[in-house]
N, C-alpha and C positions, 0 to 999 in steps of 0.2 A: 516521502518516496525516495528511495535511494537511487540516484542516477548512476549509470555506469562511468567507469574511470574516463576521465577526459571529456565527458559530455558537456554540452553547453547548457547552462542553467541561469536564467536571469541575465546577468552580465556575460554568461558564457563560461564561468569558471567554476570547477567543482572541487577539485582535490586540493588538500593543503590548507584547510581552514585555519590552522595555526600559524601559517606563513604567509601572511598578507591576503590569502584567500581569493585574490582576483587580480586582473591585469593592473599594471601600474599606471592607472589613469592619472595624468598629471604628476606622475612619479619622477619626472626628469625634465630638463630643458629640451626643447624641440631639437630633434636630430640626435638625441642621446643614443649612443652606441653601446650595445651589450658586449663586455669583453668576455673572452673564452678563458675558462679557468686552466690551470696547468693540469697535464694529464695525472700528475700524482697528487692532486688535491683530494681532501677527504670527502667522501661521498656521505651525505646525511640523508636519512630516511625517516618518514614519520613512523611507520611500523618497524618490525624486526626485519633485518636484512635477511634474504633467503640464504640459509645455511648450506643447502644442497638440493638435489632433486630427489624425489621418492623412486623406489625401484621394485617395491613389492606388488605381487598380483600378476595376472596373466596379461598379455598384450592384446590390444583390440584397435583396429584401424577405424577411425572415424572421420566424418566430414564435420566442419563447424561453420557457422554462418558468419565467416570473416573473409575479407578479401584484402589482399596485399595492396598497398598504394605507396608509390614513391613520394618523397617529400621535396618541397621545392629547393632549388639550388640558389636562388637569388634572395637577398634580404626582403622581409615583409615589414611594411610600415603601418603602425598602429595609430588610429586617430580616436581621440575622444569625441563623442557626438553629443550635442546639446540641441534639442529641437524645442522651439518656443512658438507661440505662448504655450506654456505647460503648467497651468494652474494645478492640473492633476496629471498623472502619468497617462500618456496616450497609449492606445492599444498598439501592440507590436505590428499588426496588420496595417494600421493607418501609417505608422513610421516607415514601414517598408514602402508604402505607396509614395510618401514624401521623398524619400532617398532615390526611388526609381525615377521620379519625375526630375529631380535635381540632375541625375547622371544622364538621362536620355533626352531631355528637352531644355532644361534651364542652362546647364554648362557642360554639354557633352564633350567639348575640347579639353576641359580640365580633366574629366574622368575617362580618359583613354589610355590604357584599357580600363574597363569598369572595375570599381572597387566592390567588396563584399561587405554586408552589414547585418548584424544580428538582431535588429528590431528594437534595440535598447540603447546601449552606450558605445558599442564597439563597432568601428569600421576599419577594415584593413585593405591596404592597397598594395599591388605588386610592384609599384614604383613610387617614388616620393611624389606627392602632389606639389604642383607649382604655386606654393603659398608664400614664397619669399622667405627672408631671414626670420620672421616672427613664427613661422610654422602654423599660423592661424588664419582662417578665412571664414567670413560669414556670407550666407546667401539669403535673399529674401524673395519669396514668390508665393502665388496662390497655388492651391493643389489642382485647380482646374480653371480653364478659360471660359467656361460656360456661363452665359448670363443668368442661367436658371439657378445659379448659386448665390445671387445677390441677396444680401441680408435684409432685414426689416428696414423700412424707411429708406430704401434705395442705397444702402451702403454697398460697396463693392464686395467682391468675394474675399473670404478670410485669407490673410497672409500668414505664412509660416516662415520663421527664421531658423535656419540651420547653421550651427557654429561648429567647425571641425578644428581640432587642435592636434598637432602631431605629438605624441607622447613617448613613443619608443620606436627603435629600429631593432626588429628581431633577426638575428643571425640564425638561420635554420640549422647550421652546425652545432649549435647548442642542443637542439632536439636529437640531432644524430648521435651526439656523445651520450645523451641521456639513455637512448635505446640500446647503446652498447654497454651501459652500466659505468660510464666514465664521468657522469654528471649528476648532481643532485636534483631532486625533483623541486625546483625552486620556481619562483614567480615567472621567470623568463620561459621555462619549459611550459608552464601552465598556459601562458599567453599564446605561446607557439601552437600548442594543441588546440586551444580555443579558435585561433585563426584558421586552422585546417577544418575544423567543424564548421565554421562560418562559411567557408569556400564551398564545401560540398553541399551545404543546405540552401545556398542562395537561390539556385535555379528552381528547385521545386517550391520554395517558399513564395516566390513570385507568381508561380502558376496555380498553386493548390491551397486550400485552407490548412493551416498548420498549427501545431502547438510547439512546445520547445524543442522536442526532438523528433516528432513524427509529422508527417503530412498525410492528407487523405484524399482519395479520388472517388468519384461516383461510378466508377467501372464495375464495382462489386458492391451491392448494398442490400439491406433487408429492412423493411418497414416494421417496426416494433408495435406500432399503434400508440395512442396516447400523445400524438404529436412528436414522436421521436423516430429517427431513421439511423441505422448503423451504416457506416461506410468502412470499407477496408483502407487501412493505412500502411504507410512504410516508415519504419524506424531506421535512423542511421546515425552512427557515431564514430568519429575517429578515435581510435584507442592505441595507446602505446603498448608494445609487447616486446618481447626479448629479441633484440636486434633488428626490428622492423616495425613499421607503422601499419595498422590494419584498419579496415572499416568494418564495423559490426553492422549487419543489415538484418532486419527482421520484419515480419508483418505485425501490425497492431490494428486496433479497433477504435474507431471514433464514433461517439453518439452525437448526431447532429439534429438541430431543430428541423422539423418537416417544413419544406418550403410551401408557400401558398397564402391564401387569404388568412389574416389573423383570426377573423370570426370562425372559419373552418377548422383551424388548427385548435382554437380554444375549445370548440364543441367536442372535437375528437378527444382532447385532453381530459375533459370532465365526463366523457362517455355518453354524449347525447347526439342524437341525429343532426345531420347538417341542415335539415329543412325546418329546424326549431330554434332559430337564433335568439328569440325572446326568452329562452331559459338563462341567457346572460343578462337579463333585465332585472334589477332589484324590485321594480314595482310588480313584476310578475313572479316574485318569490325566489330569486337568485340568492341563495344563503350567503352570509358573510364568510362562513367557513370555507365554502367552495371558491369564493372570490379570493380569499387570501391565499389558498392553495394554488389557484391559477396565477395569481400575481407572483408567487415565488417561482413559478415555471417560467413566466414571460420576463421577469426583470432581467435587464442586460441584453436582451435581444435587439438586434438592429432590425428596424423596419423601413421599407420604402413607402413613402406617402404618395398616393396617386388618387386624385378625386375621379371616381368612375365616370366614364363617358367624356372625359376631358382630355385634350391633347397635352403632352407634357413637353415643356420647352427646356432643352438642356438636360443635364444630369443633376438632380438634386441630391445632397448628401443624405445618407441613411440617418435615421433618428434612433436613438437608444431608449428602450422602454425603461422607465424608472418605477412606475407602479400603476395600478388601476384606480379609476375613479370610484367613489362609493355610490354614485347615482349615474343615471343615464344622461345622454346628451340633451334631451328635452328638459331635464330637471336641473342640470348644472347652469347656474346663472353667473355672469360676471359683468363688470362695468367697463365700458370702453372709455377711451381718452376723451371723447365728446361728452361724457356723462351718461350716454344711453346704456341701460341695462338689457342684455340679451342672454338667451340660453345658448349654449353651444350649437344645437340644432339650428336656432335662428341666425346665428352668426354665419354658419356654412351656407345657409339659404341666400342671405343678404350679400355676403362678400364673394362667395364662389359660385353663386346661382346653382347650388346643389341642395335638393331636398333629400334629407336622409331617409333611407328605407327602413332602418331600425333605430329610431331616435331614443328608444328607452334602454338600449344596450349600454353597458359601462363603457367608458372611453379609456384611451391610454394616456397617461401623462409621461412625456419624454423628458430627457435630461434638462432641456432649457426651461422646463416648466410649462411648455405648451401642452394643451389638450387636444387630442386627435381622435375622431370617432373610429372605432374598430374597422368599419367597413371601408375606410379610406387608406387602410394599411395592409401591406403584404410582407411576409417573411421571405427574403432572398435566399436562394439555394447556397448550401455549403457553410452554414454557421455552426460551429463546435459548441455543444452544450457543456459548459463547465460546471455542471452540477451532478449530484449523484443520480444515477439511473434508478428509478423506483425499484424496491427490492423484489416486487412481484414480476419484473422483467429480467431479473438476473439470469434465469435459466435460458431465456432467448438470446441474451448477450453471449453467454458461454457457448451455446450451440453454434453461433456465428463465428466466435473467436477461435473455437477448438478446431484444429486440423491435425490429422495423423502426420506422423513424422515426415513420410515421403512427400506428401501433399504440401506440407509447410515448406519443405526444402524447395520444391518446384515453384511455390508462390514467391519464395525469396529470389529464385533465379529470375522469374518473370518480373520481379520488382526492379531488378537492375535496368530493364528497358525503360521503366518509368523514371528511375532515377538519372538515367542517361549521363553518366560521369563523362563518357567519351565525347558527347555532343556539347556538353556544358562549356560555354565560353569562359566562365568564371574559373572551372577547374584547369582548363587549358592555360589561361593566362597566368595562373600561379604555378605553372610547371609541374602539376600533379598528374600522375598517370597510374591507372590501375592495370597491374601486370597481366591479369587474366579474368575472365568472367566466371571462372569456376570457383566454388568455395574452397577454402583451405582444407587440406587433409592433414591429419596428425595421429600420432600414436598415443592412445590413452592406455589405462591400465584398469583392469577389473580386480578389485580387492576380495579377499576371501571373507565370507560373513563370519561373525563370532559364533561360537557354539553357545546355545541357551540351555539353561538348566531349570528343570521343573522339579516338583516336589516328590517326596517319598510316596510309594503307592502308584506312581506313574509307570505304565508299561514301557514307556519310552522316556526315561529321565532326562536325556539330553538330546538336542536336535540341532541340525545344521540347516538353517533356511535355504530354500532354493528359489532363485528369482524373487528375492525379497519377500517371500511369504512362507508361512507354515500353518498348521492347524492344531486345535486343542484335543483332537481325538486321542483317547487313552491317556490324557495327561492330567495331572492334579497340580494345582497352584503350589509354587515354591513354599509359600507361607499362607495357608487358607485362613480366612477370619472365621469368626463364629457369630451366629445371630441367636440371641436369646429370645428376643420378643420383636414382632414386627407387625405392621398394620398395612392394609391395601385400601386406598381411598379412590373412588371412581367418580369422575366429573363428566362422564358421558351418560346421556339418557339410558335408563334401564331397558328401554325398548330396543336400543341400538347395541347395547353391550349387556346381553342378558346374564343372569345369575349363573346359568350353567357354563357360560364362557368364562366368567370370573373364577368359577371353581377349577375349570380346566387350566386357566392361567397359573393359579396358585399351585396346582400339581406339577405343571411344567417347570415352575421355578424350583419346587422341591427336588425334582429329578436333576435338574441342572446344577443345583447346589451340591447335591450328593456326588454328581459326576466329577466335579472340579475340586472336591474335599471340603467345602464349606459346611461346618456343622450348624444345624439348625435345631434349637430346643423346642420351639413352638411350631407344631405342624399345622395348626388350625387358626391362622391369624384372623383378626377382625376384618371383614370385608364391608365397607360403608359406601353408599351412594350419597352424594351431596350435589346441591345446585351451586353454580359458581357466582350467583349474584350477591352473596354475603361475603363478609370479610373471611378470606381463606385461612388466615393465620389463626383466627379463633376457631374455625371448624376443625383444623388439624389438631389444635390443642385439645379440644373436647374429645376427639376420638383417641388421641394420646392418653387422656385421663381414663377412657373406657379400658384401654389396654392395661393400664396400671392396675385398675380394680379387677380385671379378668385374671391377672396374674398374682392375685393375693397381694397386691400392693408391694411386689418386689422391685418394680421399676417400670418405666415407660419404654416406648419402642426404641431399638437400636437402629431400625431402618424403617422409612415410610416409603412405600411404593404407590405412585399416583398415576392413574390413567387419565389422559387428557384428550379432549376432542381436537380436531383440526383447528388452526388459527387460534392458538391459545397462549400467545407470547405473554400477555399480562399475567395470566395465571401462573405460567412457569416462573416468571419473575418473583411472583408473590411467594410461591412455594419455597424457591431458592433462598429468598430473604428469610423466611421462617426457619428453614433448616440451618443455614449457614451462620446468620447473625442473631437471631432471636433465641432459639432453643438449643442449637448445638447438636442437631441430630442428622444423620446421613438421609438423603432423599434421592429417590430414583424416579424420574418421569418417563412414562411411556406413551406414545401415541395409540389411541384405541385402534386405529386402522392397521397398525403394525403388529400389536401383540395379540390381536383376536385370531385365535387358532393358528398361532405362529408355529414355525417348525423348531425342533430342538436347537438348531443352530442360532436362531435369533436369541433364545434365553442364555445360551453359551456366551454369546457376545456381551449380553447385559451383565453377566456374571463378572466379566473382566473389569467392568466399571465398579460394580458393587463391592467386589473384594478389596480393592484398594481404598475405597471410601471408608470401609470399616477397619482399615489398619493392616490388611494383608499385603502380600507381595506376590505378583503373578509369576514372574520369571525373572532370572538374573543372567548376566553373562558369565559364562564359565571362566573361573579364574585363569586358567592356562592360556585361553584364547585372547584375553586382553590384560596382560600383566600390568600395564600402566595404570589401569583403574584399580586393580585389586591387590597391589603390592602392600603386604601387611606392615612393612617397614616405612612405608609412605602413605599413611592414610589420606585419602583424596576426597575432597568435596567439590562437586561440579555444580556450578550455578548458571542459571539462565535469566536474562533480564530483557525487559521490553517496555516501550511506552506507545500508548495508542492516542490519537489526537481526534478531535470532534470532526464531524463531516464538513466538507467545503461549504463556506457561506454561513456556518453556524457560529454565532458569537455568544460569549457569556457562558460557554461550556468548558469544563475542565479537561485537561488531558489526565489520563490514568497510567500509573506505573506499576510494574510488577517485578518481584524478584522470586526465584524459585531455586531451591537447593536440596540435594540428597542429605539425608540423615543416617543412612546405613553404610556398611562397608561394601556393599554391592552396587551402589549407585543406581538403585531401582525404586527406592522409596524416598519420596520428595515431599516437601513442605512449602508453603508459598506465603507471600505478603503483598498486599495491594495498597496503593495510596493515590490520593488526588494531588494534582499540582497544577500550576499555571498553564493556562491554555496554550497549546502548540509549542511548549518548550520541550526540546528533545532530551536534554541532559537530566538525569534523575536527581532530584533535590534530596530525597530522603534515603539515598543508597546506603549510607553509613549506618542509620538507625535499622534499616531493614536487614542489612548483612549482619549486623550485631545479633539480631533475634535469631536468625537462621544458624549462625555459628553456635549460639547457646543451645539450640535444640539439637543440633548435630552431636555436640559433647554429651548432652544429657541422654540421648538415645544410645550412643556408643557405650556410655558408662552403665546405664540402667538395664537396657534391653539386650545388648550384645556382651556386657561384662568385659569390656576391653580395658586394658591397662593403660594404653595411650589414647585418650579420648580426643586430643587436640589434632586437627589436620595438619599434615606436613605440606600438603600441595592444595591449591585452589585453581581450578580451571574455570574461567569465567567466559560464558559465551553471550554475547551482546547482540541483540536483534535490532534491525531496523534503522541502522545509522548510515547516513550517506557519507561518502568518502571525504567530503569537505569537513566532516565533523569528527574524523578520527582523532585529530589533535585534541579536540575538546574532550573526548572521552578519556584520553591520557591525562589531561590537565585537570578535569573536574571529577570523574567517577573513579579513577584508579586511587587517588589519594584518599577517598572516602572509604574504599575497600580496605586500604592499608591501616587507616585509623581504627576501623571496626576490629581488625585483627589485634592491633596494639592494646585496645581496650581490654582484651581478654588474655593478653599474654601469649597470643598465638604468633609463632614465628613460621609463617608458611610461604613457600615460593608460589608466586602468582604468575598464571599464563592468562592473557586476555585475547579473545579471538571475537571478530565481528563476523556475524553470519548474514549474508545478503541474499535475498530471493528476488528483489525487484531489479532484475537486469534482463538483458536480451540475449545472453549467450545460450546457444543450444548445441547439442551433439547428435549426430545421426549416424547409426552404423552403417560402414561402407557396403558390408555384405548383409543382406537382409536375413540371412540364417544365423547371424550372430547377435540379433536383436532379441527382445523378449517378445511375448505374444501380441503386444500392441505395436511392434515395430520400433520401440525405443531401445536406447542402449540399456544393458542389464544393470540391476542395482549394484552398486559398488564401483561404477565407473569414475575414475579420477583422472583429472588433467592438471598437471602443474608445470608444463612446458609450453613453448610455441605462443600461446596466447595470453600468458600470465605477465605480471609486472616485470619490468626490466631488472629491478634490483630488490623488491620487497617480498616478503614470504607469504604467498597467497597460493590457493589452489581451488579447483572446482570439483565437488563431489556430487554425483547423482546417486543418492543412496536408496532410492525408492524404486520399485517396478512400476511401469506405466499402466495407466487404466484407460483414460481418455486423452486424445490430443498428444501434444509433444511434451515430454517431461522437461522440467527446468532444473538444472543442477543448482545446489547451493554454492555461494562463493564465500570462501573462508579467507579473512585477512588476519594475520597474526600481528597484534599491535604490541604485545608485550610479553616476554617469556623468560622468567627467571629459571624455569625447569629445563631449558636448553633441550626441548624436545627435537628429535629428528623428524623430517617430513613423514617418513613411514609410520613412526609411532603416533604422531598427531592425526594423521589421516585414519589410521586404524581405530584409534579411540573414538574419533568423531563418528565413524561409520558404526562402531559398536553401540554408541549412545542412541543411534537412530533405530536400534532394536529393542530398546526397553520402554517404549511408549506403551503405557498400561492399556489403552483403549483398544488396541488392535493386535492381531497376529500378523502384521505386515511391518516391514521396515518403513519409516517415515522419512520425509524430505529433509528435515533438519533435526539436530540432536534433541532427544526428549525434553531436557529442561528448558530449552528455548521454545519449543512447541508448547509446553505448559505455560510459560510466561505469557505467551500470546493469548492462550485460552483464558488465563486469570485476568488480563487486561479487558479481554471481551466481556467477561462476566462482572465487570466492576459495577455495572448498573444495578446488579442484584443486591448491592450493599445499601440501596435507598429504600425506605419504606414505600411500598407500592401505593399506599393511600395518601401519599403527600401530593398536593396540587401544585406545589411551588416549582416543581422540577420537571421540565420537559425534556425527556431523554430520546425522543424520536429522532430518526436520521434527518428529517427535513431541516430542523433548526430555525432560528429566527435572527433577524438583524437587530442589534442593539447598539446604542452609542456607547462610548468607552465607560462612562460613569455607571450606566445599567449593567454592562457586561461585567464590571468589577464587583458590583454588588451581588449579581447573580453567581459569581464564581465563589464568593463567601458563602452564599446560601448552599452551594454544592459541597463545599468543604464541611460545613456544620452538619449537613444532613447525612454524611458518609458514615455508616455504622461499621465498626471493626468486626472481624470474624469472632464468633463465640469461642471461648477457650477450649471447649470440648473438640472443635473442628480444626483448630490451628495445627494440630500435629498430624492430621489426616490428609489424604489426597482428595479433598472434597471437590476438586475442580475436574476430576477425571469423568 
């Protein structure tokens, strides 16, 4: 997840991975002062320095969800924090409690005014703490004075040690100079921004459940069912901008565990009624599969232990669920120190005088190894669920999270009351002040869309999109494909998808093909019904053989159209594996509910995908409207790269990488490569090899298909998706050299421009005047911002290239890391916007340039490269926990099982 610039992450530091990447903990003697550089000192940047500001397009007044904040006048003192005993990393929430007790009860005289803490390693104080010449002090104390915390055997409450060491004094003048463009973005600036983030987050972090950058309140919530409740959250991040410091405020959504009795929540999770707790009992048939699913859901949850009907003395610390037992409390036996063997149920009756109501229900095993009956445990309110929400609940999450622009802006304004910057003693003590409670307003620009060109025979050969959309009426594809032979395979029951519906569908396809210019030689394809319980690949191969024989042995099908029932993910995967990796034939899957008696518009949309899968080109940007892309003297290849990682909590799964690049002169026809690599590694290992293959295909296509005399590219524009700002330097150090080596291998002397495209940020724009927005109330497609809220020195901009449909649109954030082509801001913004219009699947501009979008799709389809019949590879989202040896072995299994694309498919847009 790419955090916004200057946001806290872990240690609180994000940007500048190549320059220390974090505050200088232990980086100098106590009281070490940071000197100010001379005004004329050389400013270094990670990315390209901003050459100028863009000026093209019409002006648009917008609000943005940023609020200006003053920066402290006095020095900030940075302390390294070590909390022990720390055999393992303590949760940030617990660390916050420890530091709160230290400041308010253990040593309030030392911490006046209060210091701020990030929950991990960094503590910042508005004055130097009185630790003497060493700059270090250690404190030792229990978290609570309650006798109820006494450990087993009468031991006293657990003691925590907190060691604070002064590591740096930050002069805010350094930050002020950075905002004015007179200071490099070095470790000192990073630490100063981190300090401001910790200051603004301190108050809400003590009051509410929080993750790194958001906190959540129960004022607005939605019960999702299945033991999950959604809470409205607020995101905040201090961000440097041109000449000033801003706080970016947004709403967010947190999935929380439903509070209540563990038995009730467990029954809700597995979808059983509350009055049947014995369905959780193995002796009454609780299946292992469901137990493991429930265990995944509950592992890591904090529970309060309270024996029903008994008074509780003092506050007991919450216990963390490790796993579920395989048997119920009456079947689980253990031997006590005196040699007596008891079941867990008998132990509770003897030691706690409590007879279990449900002795056959599985128990919870907590972190200490203790086993506790479910009926004695409750889940306290406000626990964030740090696992993926089940896919069937995604729509409900989106419904809750989605807000129209004006509603979102009002929620953000309301959030300021919850954030209470003015009331926060921490914000006041550090001398920070928010100038006004109104969002910043700024001047954006709306770029002209490119002109799009369609094929000969179109009544309207060129079109200028309006509001980010256009249609295919009276238009033929720029280069239509042809279909010699094709088959239709139906995996829906004939009673539900009758033969006359199938005939009607074939006719609708033939009409749609004719309308867009696709030539079809075979007007009566084989239509076959099949059951899905056999091996799908064998069935498709057999029907393909029938097609071969029907057409006098001239060849098999060019296209397989497959009609699928609902909930057919496994079948879809098997079909794609067969087409992409086994046989090298284009496949097009349709849902029976969508294509049954569908309107012509539906089949026209499907044709967009089929045409490019068969080697056609749907539309190209008109050469005059985007000269940068189509300059014949500077042949240009545009690449998009992405990496996706396994779901949180899943070990032994690989990450998948993808590289996509155009092969034609119009940057509309793309090829792709996909690879497996080490789990959760962001930098692409095989980029050199992947780029080498795409550069070869580009030259082959230009020589053979386009008959160009200069096949080698002169320019490479490389868009990289999904990289956090802390990894920009790594991209330059690891991926750029690989790209250059791939060019050198083939004697290509191309100038390279490298741009990171980010979507995972919280910057939003809202039209000031509702009449200037699109139909959804969002800013119009083509809205660009490169002033006011952008980086003080580096070349970046925000571009909202798509029109809104639901909720508030999110602009893409472009950071130019490397640019040998010396593009002007206007030309780079125009070509990025143009590339958002050549996404083959739709007649709308999309949110990021098409090659990056394609790379994202190719990564998501990586699982289709595995044989669906293989039992060895679990590719579900839930994942499993494996130790490091097992995980390493599993990774090798994934590498070995990954099937490359069939050679027939490699040169086609199979991923569309």
